[in-house]
N, C-alpha and C positions, 0 to 999 in steps of 0.2 A: 373822784378817782386820783390815783397817784400819776405822777408824770410818766412812769413806765406804762401804766394802763392806758393813759391818754394816747400816747405814742402807738400802742398796739391797736387801739380803737381806730385812730386816723389811718393807720396802715392798712387795716382790713377794708376800710371804705375806699381807699385810693385803689387797692387791687381790684375791688368789685367794680368800680367805675371803669378801670382799664379793660377788665374782661368784657363789660357790657359794650364798649366801644371798639373792641378789637385791637387794643393798644398794648404795648409792652410796659411793664411796671417801670422800667429803668428810664422811660421817656419822661417821667414826671418827677420834678424836684420840689422839695418842701422848703420854704423859707419860714422859720419860726419867728413870728412877730412878737418881740420881747419888749416893746415900747412902754408897756404898763407894769413891768415887773422889775425887781431889783437886780443888782449885780450878781447877788448870790443865786437867784432864781435863774438868771441867764447862764451862770456857770454850770448849774445842774443840767440845763438843756444841752450845753456843749458837752458835758461829761457823759450824757446819755447817748451821745453819737450823732446828734444833729449838728451838721456842720454850718448850715446857712442861717444867718441872723439878720432880722429885718428891723430897722429903727427908722424913725421919721423926724426926729428933732435933734439937731446937732448938739444943742446945749446939754442935752441928757445923754445922747449917744456917745459923744466923744469921751467924757470921763468914764463912761462904762467900758468903752473900748480899751482905754488906757488901764483901767483897773484889771481887765482881763488880759492885758498884755497882748492884744491883738489876736487872741485865739479865734478860730473860725474864719468863715468868709462872710464879709458884711455887706448888706444890701441896703441902700438908701431908698425908702419906698414912699416918702412923702414929698410934698411940694418943696422944691430946693430953691431958696433965694440965692441970687448970684453972689451976694456978699457972704454967703456961707460955704461957698465952694471951697475956699481955702482951708476950711476946717474938715472937710470930708475927703478931699483928694489924698491919697496915700493910705487911707484907712478903709474906705468903702471901695470894694472892687467892682460892684454893680450899682448903677443909678437906674431906678425903675421909672423915673419921672422926668425925663428929657421932654420938655413941652414948648421950648421957644428958642429962637436963634441966639438970643443974648446968653442964655444959659449954656448952649453948646460951645459958644466962643469962649466963655469964661472957663469951662471945663478943659478946653483945649489949651488955654493959656496956662492954667495952673498945672496941668498934667505935664505939659511940655517943660515947664520950669523945673519940676521935680524929677524929670526923666522917667516918667511912668506913663501908664494908659489907664483908661477906664472904659468899662464895658457898659453900654447903655441900652434901654429900651425906650422907644419913642412912645410917649403917652398919648393916647387918642381918646377923645370924648365920643365914644360911639353912641352912648345914650342921648346925647344932646342936652343933658341937664345943666342948668346954669351954675349949680353948685359944684360940678366936677371940673377938675383941671384937665388940660389936654388940648391938642390941635383938633380940628374937624377932620374926619376921614378924607375929605376931598383935598385937604392940604398936605397930606402925608407924602406924596410923591415929590412935590415941589420942595418940601422941607428936606427930605433926604438927599435930593440933588444938591441943595444949597450947602449942605454940610459934608459933601462927599470928599472934599479936600482936606478935611481935618484929620491929622495923622495920629492923634493921641486919644481920639473918641471913636470907639468901635461900636456901631449900632448893630446889635444882633437879633432884635425882634421888636414886637409891639407890646404895649401894656394897656390895659383898660380897667375901669372900676364899673361894675354894674350897679343899678339901683338896689337898694335894699328892699327885698321882697319876702313876705312871709312864705310864699310858694316859690322855691328856688327854680322851678321849671320856668317861671316867667322871665328869668334872666337869660334863658338860652338864646334868644335872638341876638342879644348884645354880644355874647361870646362867639356866636357863629359868624357875625358880621366882622369881627376882629380877625378871625381866622381867614375869612374870605378876602379881607383887605390885604393881609400879608401874602396870600396866594397871588392876588392880583399884582402886587408890587413885584413879586418874584417873576411873575410871567412877563412883566414889562422890563425886567432887568434893571430896576431903578438903582440897586446898590451893586457894588463890585462883587460882593459875596452874597449869596441868598440869605434872606432873613429866616432863621430856623426857630426862633423862640416866641412863645406867647406867655406873657405873665398876666394871668387872669384868674380870679376865683379866690374867695375868702371862706371863712369858717361857714358861713350860711349857704354858700353856693358852689363850693369847690368841686363837688362831684359832677355837677352839670358842666363846669368849665372844663374838667378833664374829658368828658364825653365829647366836648366841642374842640379839643386839641391843645388845651393848656399844657405847657411844658414846665411852668413855675406856678405853684399856688402859695398863697400867703396866709398862713394860719396863726392866729393869735390865741385868744382864750381857750378855744377848743383844744389846742395842742399844749400851750404852756401854762394855762390856768390863769388865775387872777392873783394880784398881789400889789402891795404898796411899793412905790419907788423908794429906794434908799437915798 
């Protein structure tokens, strides 16, 4: 399929998932994961009207960002090493993988020095898989209280990654638990402002994620196709 056809196909599936769960289409945002495609392919995605771009490796993403002259809204969606924060601050408006205090403090330090701010999602390892990054659900409240005084890091929601399953329905409990955790944190007024966002769902399970409350889905090959990096 062409990019236009893939976008239309994804759009139809998102709308259907929203209808099934009684949600409004505008509640769900798509991050096009372009980490496996070239600058030219990423430019085509932007030209097609997709605003949000997801990358996970600074050494590849930063040159791409520079080549595209900062077009779009960039999301860092992978594990972020503290020594790479200096490379992403000022370029990536969203960090989906805040998972430790040292990273939060480094983000604060760098953002403060640049006179900017960053929007973050607290990554939670809901599935409990050893291969997954993120804090344990039981640690979320204390973590958020610990970073409450940071003035340049704004946590707006939670992120998780579900196990890869042939049957996407099996991921539902993971997504549901993340939504329930967000609601619990809000009920406890852990943060000054309510957490509104849930970053969850990828190409193989995004419809289930939407049905369970996802506000951001991260779509790679399904949306942008395959390609060699330039």
